[in-house]
N, C-alpha and C positions, 0 to 999 in steps of 0.2 A: 643311563645307568650310573656314568660319572658325575654327572651333576647331581643325581639323587644321592650318591654318595656323600658328594661335597656338603650337601645342605644337612644331612645328619650329622656329618663333623661339625658343623656352625650350632647346631642346637645343643649338641653334647657339651662344646666348648664354652656355650654361653652360661651353662649350668654350672661352670666351673668358680665361679666367683657372685658373692652377694652384693657387691659395692657397685653402685653406679655408674662410677667412672670407669671402672676395670669391665663392667659389661661393654659399657659402648666399645670402647678402644680393642676390645677381643673381637667385639663385631666387625670393626673396619679391618683388622688384621684377616679375620678369616674369610672375608668378602675379598681381599685381594689375591687370597689364593686361587679362587674361583674365577673371579673377576679381574683381572689384574689391569693397575689404571696407575697413572701418575700422581694423582689427588683424589683423595673421598673425604665428603664430609657428611654427619650427622646434624641434623636441624630439628630443634623443637619450634613447633607454632606457640608463640605468646602473644595473643592477639592479632595484630598485624604484620607481627615480625618474625622472622626466623632466626632463633639463637642457637647458635652452634654450640654442640656437646662432647663432640670429638671431631678430632681430624688427622689424617695421612697425608704426608707429602705436601701441606701448606706452610707458609711463614707463619712464625707463631701469634703475630698479631692478627692474625686471619680470627682466633676464636675472639678476639676484642669486639667484633663489630656486630651490631643487631643489623640483618638483612631484612628491612622492611619490603613486603612485596610489589608497594606501588612503585619502589625503586628499580626493582630487578625484574624484569618481564619475563626472563626463566623460570625462576622460581615460582611466578605466577600461574605460569601454564602448567606446571608441574603440580603447583597445589591445587589446579583445578581439574587435573585430570582424573578419572579412575583406573589407569594402569600406566607402566613406565613411559616416559617420553623420551624417544632419543632426538637430538635435534641436528639437522643437516648441517655438514663441515661447513657451508658457505653461508651458515644464518646468521643474518645482519644483526641480530639482537646481541646484546651486550651479555658477557658473563661477569656474574659477580665475583668469581674467580681469577680472573683475568690479571695479572700481575702479581696475585698471592701464590702461584706453585714454586716451592722451593726450588731455586738453582734458576728459576726466569723470571725472578722480580722485577716488576717495571715493563715486562714485554706484555702489551696487550692486542687485544684483535688479533691473535695467531690462530690460525686452523688448526683445530684439535677434535677430538670426539667428546661430545657431552651427552650423558646420560642421567635421568632423575627418576625417582622412584617416589611416588607419595606415599606416605606411612598412614595407614587407616586404622582404626580400631573399633568396630562395631559402627562402621558406616562414617564415622567421625574423623577427620584428618588430626592428626597429633603431630605431625613432622614430616622432613624429606630425606631422602639419602641421595647424595650426589655422588657422581663418579666423572671424571675428566681425565683423559690423555691426550697427550701430544701427537700420539698417530690416530689420524681419521677413520682408519678402520678399525680400532680396538676392538668394538664392542659387537660386529656384525655377527657374531658367530653364536650370541648369547640370545638364547631363545626368550620369548614373553613369559610363557608359563614358568619358567626357571626363575626370572627376575620378579613375577608378582609374588612366587613362592618366598623369594628372598626378601621381599619387601614386608610379606606377611610376618617373616621370621624376626625382622628388623623393627616392626611396630612392637610386636610382642616383646621384645625384649625390653624397647623401651618403656611399653606401660608396665611391665614387671618391677624394673628398677623405679620407676615412680611411685607404685604402690608400696615398696619396701621401705623408700624415703618416707612416702606420706605417714605410714606407719610409725616409724621413729619419731616424726615430729609430733606425730598425734599424744603420743605417750608424754613428752615433755612438757606440750601444751594443754595437758588434761582435757581432751575430748573434742578440742576445735577440729572442725572437718577438713579433709585431707585436701581439697581444693584451696581453702584459706591457708593452712600450713606450707603449701608447695609454692606460696606467692613468692616473688623476689621481696629481698629485705628494704627495699628501697623502689619510692613510685616514682615514676620520672626520669626521662633520660639523664639529670642531672645529680641523680642519686642512688648511683651505683659502687658498689665497693667491689673492684675488681682482683684477681690475684690467684694463684693456684700453688703459690710456694708455700712450703712449711709453714713458715712465719704468719701467712695471712689463715691457713687452717687452723693454727692454734687459736688465731684471734677469733674466727668463726666459734670455734667450740668454746671459748669462754664467753663470748656473746651470748650461745644459746644455755649454757648452763645458769649465768645469772640472771637473765633474762625472766626465767620461770617463776623467780621470786619477786619480793619487793625490797632485797635491798639496797641501800643508797650504794651508787659505783659511782667512783672518782675514775675519770680516763684522763691520763697523761701521755706526753708524747710531742715531738717538735711541732714547731708551726706549718702547717700546708700537710701534715700526715693524715689528716681525715679522722679527728676526733669525732666532729659534729655527725658524721656519716655512721659510727659506730653508736653513738646516742641512738641515732634514728634507730639501728638495727636492733638495742636493747628494746625500746619500745614496740617495734613491730614482732618482738618473738616475745612479748610480755603476754600477760594475761588480759592487757588491756590495749589491744591494738586498735580498735575501732573509736578509741578516746581519743581527746586531744593530745599532741605532741607541741609543746610550746617551748620556744628556744628563746633565752635572754642573753645578750652579750654582757655580760657585768662591768667589761673594760668602758663600752659605751653607756653607760649610766651616768647622768650628772648626780653627783651628789646630793643635791639639795633636791633630786625628785627620785632618788632610788628606791628609798621607802616605799613612795607613791607606787611605782611603777610595778614592786612586788607584791605589794599586799592591798593596794587601793586606798583610796580616801573620801571622805563625807565631803558634799559641798561646804565650802567654807573654812575648809579645815585648815587655809593657808591662802597667801594673796595668788590668785588665779583658777584657785579649784572652784569654778563656777557651777560645776556638777557633780554628783556621785559619781565615783568611777571604778569598777571593779580592777584588782591589781592581776598580775598573771596566775599567781597562786589559785585564785578562784576561776581564774580562766581554764587552767590545767586541772580542775577538779575533776577525778575520776582515771585522769589520764597521767602524764611523764611530763616534768619540766625539769627543762634542760638549762643550768646555768654555765655558759662557755666563758671563760677565762676567770673563775671562781676566785682565783688569786688577788684580782684588782679589786674587790669588794673591802669598802670600808669597813675600819674595825666596828664602829657603832651600829653599823647594819649587819655585821656578822652574828652580834648577840642577838637580836631580833631572828634572824633566821636559825639560829641555834634552838630558840625558845619556840618556834612554828615547828620544828621537826619533832623536839622532844615530845610537845603537848599534842601536835597534830591540828594545832588552832594556829589562826592568824588574825589581827586586830589592824583594820583600816586605820589610816591617818585620821584624826577627829571623831572617832568612833568610839565607844566606850565598851563596847559587848566583844568578846572571842566569836569567832566563827570556825566551826568545824570544816575541816578539807580534808579529802583523800588523796594526796599526791606521791605520786612516785618520782622520787631527785634523783637525777642525774646531774654531774657536775663536770668540767673538763678544766684543765690549765696544762700550761707549757712551762709553768715554773715548780721548783723544788719546793713543795708546801712544807717539808720540813724543817727546811731551812729557813721558810718564811714565821716557823712557829718558832724557832730559836732566837730569830732576830726579832720577836715581839709584833712581827706584823701581821699574823694570824694567829687566833686563837687555837689552842692545842683542844679544848673539849669540841670546838667544831671540824677541827680536822679529822679526829674519831669517828666523829658521826658522819660525816661524807665519805670516809674511806673504808667504809665498812667492806666493800669489795672492789680493790684497784684493778685497773685494765690500763695496759702498756699498750699504745699503738705503736706498731714496728716503724721504724723510719725507712724510708724507699731505698735507700742503699744496703739496707739489710733483708729487702727482698728484690733484689735486681732484677730475678727470674720474670717477675710480673710486669717488665717497661716494655716489654713487646706489646702484650695484651692491653696496656694502657695506653701506649702508643696509636694501637688499631683503634680503641674505643674513642679518643680524641681527635683523629682523623677524621672518623664517621661523624662525630659530632660538630666538626667544624663543616663537613661537606655538606651535610643536611642544612646547618644553621646559614649556609649562604648559597644553598643550592648550586653546588658544584656538581659535577659529572664524576669526577676521581679525584682522592687524595692519595699518594703513595710516597711511602717512607724509603729511600734506597737502603740496602742491608748492610751497605757499611757506615751509613750515618747511625741506623736504629743499634749497631752494636757500638759506635762510639757514645750514644745516649745511654746506654744499657750501662757502660762503664763508668759515667760520669758519678760526682758525689751526691749531687742536690742536696743542697742546706736547706731550701725550699720546699723538698718533697714532691707531692703528688702534685700540689696547686702550682709550684716552678714547673714543672714538667710540662704540664697543661699549657701554661703561659709560653714557653718556651715552642713549644708543638706551633701556637698558631702564629707567633712571630715568624717562624720559620718557615709555614705555607705561605704568609702573606709574600716575605722577601723572595721566596722562590717564584711565586705568581705573578707578582708585582701588580695584582688585583684579584680581586675575589668575586668578578663576574659571575653570574649564574651560568651553567654549563660549562665552565672552564674546568679542564684537566690539569692537574697539579701534582708534579714529579719531584718531591724534594730530594736533591743528591747532596753528597757532600761538599761539592765542589761550590753548593750555591748558598752553604752555610759559614761564610768568612767571620762571621763574628760568632761562633757556637760557643767558645771558650767563655766569653764574656758573658754570655746569655746564662750559662750554665753554672758559673761561680761568680755572682755579681760581686763586682768592687775588686776582683782579682787580677784582671785583663783589661786593658785599654784597648779600645778598637785599633788595630795596627793597619787597615788599609781604609784609605779615604772613600772606597768606593760603598761602603756600610753605613757611611752617613747619610742622611735623606733630609739635610737642612738644619737650619739652627733649632728649630722648635723639637725635632725628633732630638738632637742631640743633648737637648737640656733635659727633656725626659730621660733620657737613658742617664744622663749624670744622677736626676734626682733617685731613678732607680737603685744605681748602686751604692747610692749615698745612704739611702733608707736601710736597703738590705743590712749593708755594711754596719751600721749603727744596732740595727736591732739583733743583728749578730754579736757585737760586741757587749750586748745588754743582753745575752743569754735567752734570746727570743722574747724577751719581754719590751711588748709597743708600748707601754706606758712611760717605762725607765727611758727606752729610744725618744718618745717625745720630750722628756723633760731634756734628755741630751740635746735633742735639736731645737729647743727652745721654742717648742708652737705647740699648740694645745693637743690635747689627745685625740678630740674628735676631729679636728682637721687633718692630723696625720693620718686616721683611716681613712677620712674622704679622699685625701691625696693617694693613700695607697690603693684604693680602690679605682680608681681613676687612670692609675699607671700599670694596672693588671697585676699588683702585687697580694692582694687581697678579694675574695670572695664578696 
């Protein structure tokens, strides 16, 4: 009777909020009252991965990890089961949350109670509920029928929240089916915009608001803050998500070929034009054209871009006729275009055409609460890329990373995590367990703030070649910062070709 009363209380409590996040967290809080545990997690099935929706008792970065079933045997067993699964306290199977329980970070393979419930709706698996306790006897008194009913409630709560979200998205996207609307904004492991901070929630709201229109969007923000991900999200949430999304880096366009790249050319239009070629506007017809680093576009080409925006027509180099195109234009820059207009380096009329709806991407230091999720995500990406068994970050190091300034934003954080993991492990051999402690990061400050510190300990020097590469990284980042994030100006200061600077920065891990 006590358990029945508890289930009734959970059902009533879940109806107090319509917001998905509230429902999920309420569910875990309510479950803890009737099935006390040290950690619990609600995960949704997406393809072959389990994605955390809410957690209790786990370190923050646990929510940034996508748990692939093939990598986590316990989750795979739960997913394949028809009823709750209790694992033996001496089970040799690795637990996906070992080392992620608050207060027990980096402690792995400890003996504990592990319980998992598959969440099914109409016989179809939609997620998993897991409970972990450091006491091996914690769940012995819970009856299977009670757990099955609990799982049914959890599945219903997840389905209800998903339906509410789908209806909301459906209204914004004018009739798109709910399953399409519930897809992630980014496809693939390398295209995720993570974060639950207020700044990121505001950014997502702005993206969804403007995405339903065909307004030209100007995205501004610091280098490495994720402007391309915002552009991709605008396309994904637009009314043309199945059409092409074409990205052009204006800073990397040779001035002599820039017009051809954008608008195409006829055979024989110039030396080397051996065949007809379609430009990026035609390739993106019906979809979205993203012009990154638009502030680097030469003035002559700015006039032709303005004409294409005004008339919806383009003209290939060497061709007389105009061609109609239907392209949603999204642009991005880390420059202050208003200042560029005042200096005569950017056309005012084009600026107003591009900035119909401006979006500012927050710097990482403005959303520091998102850093643990990003750390978890990057550690998991490194683990998968190199076939490592585990990658964990010590809590004290996580706190230091969260307090850092990050002038290079998310890209710098990802590069730093990669270097820390490599230095802590000494090798990235498959099957390796990597635990990054604060004591293994002697060069942390110089990594976080390029150019601001010298390596103080000779132990961090890994030979002449790596020392030279570290110097190059610091010099480049210091020069870019002194030029307010303008890579083209930095190239001029360093007296090297702009494309050579981009290639060098990519090799050094400073640019994607």
